[in-house]
Phi, psi and omega in degrees: 000328180305308182305310182303309190295308186299326180283337177293311181298315184287330176304307180296321181282323181299313182295321179289322185294319181291315183296321178302318179290315185280333186302323184288357175285333178261334176296320181296353178236015170276123180302319176299318178297308181301327173293315186294331182269003180082030184046072181290154179285178186286332178293320180284337179283322174305312175299312180303325181284319190274343173304338172297326183276333170302307178299318184293326185285323178295317177297325179286333176287319182291326179292331185287342180268320193263331191296335181277324181274325186274331185102168180289321191275336170292323176302320176299320181297315178297320171304314173306311184291321172300322177296318178302317171304312181294309180309317182290320173295323174289323178293335179251020180294140182242003178197168193297316180301310181298324182292324183285320175300315184292332177287317172301314181289319176299314176299324185296311183296320177293324183302316183290317180294311194284326177293330186272327191301302186298328179289328175292316180290331181290325186275344171260355184266158166273158191297323185284352176256348186311308186293320179304312186291328174296327181287332169298317179298315180309306190292324187285329171296318181285335174286330175279333174293316169306310187295317174294334171291319188290316176305312171313307186290323181294316185283337184307333183269353171284146183262139176100188182292341186296340182299329181243338184287312184299304172321311180285327178291329189300334186299337176310320190295332185260341164294322173289320175313307181298315175310315183279325180293312193299323178301339182265002178274147172283149161296160182287150186290331176295313173303312182308308188292332181284322198255341187278339185083356177211143179281349187310301179308314183297316182289323175297314177300313188291329182287331186280322180295318175277001175059036179227157180295157184300325186277352187295140183301327183293320179303305189298318186291318181291322177300317173304314176306317172299312182298318183291329178289320172296317190288321177303314182282344184269007183294329178239152178298131184290142174196170173302334180290342179293345170296341179240020176243161166287316184054030177077355184233020181055039184294329175290329175288329184280332172293317177294335171300314180294311176306312184300310185298327178287315174302327189282337181298315183287333177293342177293342180082023181295332186275352159305321178280315183299313181276326197231024182298317173296322178297322176296318173301318182292304190286327186261332176245000170072028182278160172284163181308316182294317186284329177297321177297305187301324179290320176300324179295327186287324187296314176300325179291325178291327178306302184308307180303316181288339188284335178300328177306313186290343166303327177273322195265349189295310187261350172269320177271324182104169188281319190294312176299327178288325175297323182283310188295316180286340175291313176302322181296319179289330168306304182297312182301313187292330170298319184294317178302313181297314180301320179286317173298320178296318185299312187069182183095159182302311181295318174302320175296316177304313186290327177295319178298312182299318179298325177293317173302314182297323180298311188293329178290319179296316182302299183301332179283337184235316194250008170264291183291319177308320186285328178276340180268341188291311185300317176294333178283323190276331185278137175286164182305319190301317181246011189300312190288314179300306187295316175301323178284330173283333167302318172298327174294331179285328177289319180282342170291317175295328175293322178292325179296312183293311188294328180296311186281332189311302184309299185295329183292316178294332176284321188261317189240009166049243188298334188293345175296326181287329179297315178311305182288343166289329171289313174301323181291323172301316180292326179297318181302317189292315186299316184290329184285323187286327196233341200260110173283152169303124173249347183301145171079354181256137174296153178298326180289332183281342166302313178300321178292335183291316189281329168300314182290322181305315185290339182263005188241145173245134180258145169273105189296339182293329182273000181262128182301149184308320194279343183262353180290339182278347175283153165298133185307327187288340182300310173296315181294325175292319171312307173307316184292319179299309182306318182300311179300312175307314183295314183304317189291318178297314188286320183294342180292347170267003182240130178292119184296337178287336184266346191266122176282163177303320185290317173304313182302319176300314184295315181304316182292323180291318178294327177292321174299323172303311179300310175306314185290342179265004176082026183255000000 
């Protein structure tokens, strides 16, 4: 049931976020829209587009204040209502100021929705399905992005304001879907146990999410883990300052990781393609408006097909290897892209188009799903809602910077724009290798224990390889814990969990720990 619940809420969020982002790709080259906005300069087009991200940052910050007190699902509902108002104002805009205000309102709604959904999803899912569910979100998001591109292409042949008004207003459909669906969703067990004063309702919801009886050992064990984590995190009075305190679990460092990974996602340069693919095809490769829109449509279709690979890899390979390898992949692709754009000619243009497709493949395999699942996984419960919301704000802030500078950058420095983002992707890979521990396969509560154990351990530096000493020490220890859990999962598949006593399980875990530590 958890899989279905998580996938339903992610579906609405993904579709509305993707369409809201993708629809502007066709609007910004629509002649009726350009005329209605007073024939704006490239800088003003960037501003009109990126004001959405200003609103999203505001929405994410508001979610940081409200998500813990209101709960995840009520924050989703408020975001959907704001989004509906903003979308109607945007689709009915008759001058530039109204359009600017509506972009901010639309972004505000998206900020509330986007900040709350990953936290909701992570708190209802079992560890082994968290990555898979985010990949469902990813593919659904890309379907929405493709839908936006094809709607833009279909209405390109219409004359008058309907060419851009209908694609903008179409976003309302999925905002209404979220608004109608969310009241029927349960609050998360973790939120209920923290705010109810009793664990009863939380345990009931947990048993239904796992499709197991309330008395089942797995339900009771997971419930106890949640209560232990709440107790651990409640040792000090909660406040905004907890974002910048260790609290015995390195909470502040984990908050910085969450901020960093979401900001780095935007520094990859993905929204050059998401927002401006037709503009890119026109300005860099000299395509007509019609051909640029059509090529953008096929690009998004390929994007969806590429995303299915991540369904298999995100939980099997893990977050960290995908983030590092695909950042390096995007770096190489962007260097080739810059070279072909600078060279010019028919052959170079064909290679340049192929590189755009390759860039989107690398991004979706590494930096789409992993980035949205990582912050709720790495953050402790005490600051999870605040931290995930502010991490989403960092994502939108990076998005604002990229969307604002892209049109003038492509116009003024051309191919050098791709070189800038190639260097940023190389930096992303290095930063992840140095500081980001693996979180896949670990229950959320066990991640807290990993950090507690880390502070009580001393390492013999002579036993650490020289190349690993530059890394944050928890990176290696997290990798070891993941290996332990994968080994246990393989071996315990042969043992019936209903027949294993608590003592047997404790002895089994100790023996597994010994084998992993001895390299077996």
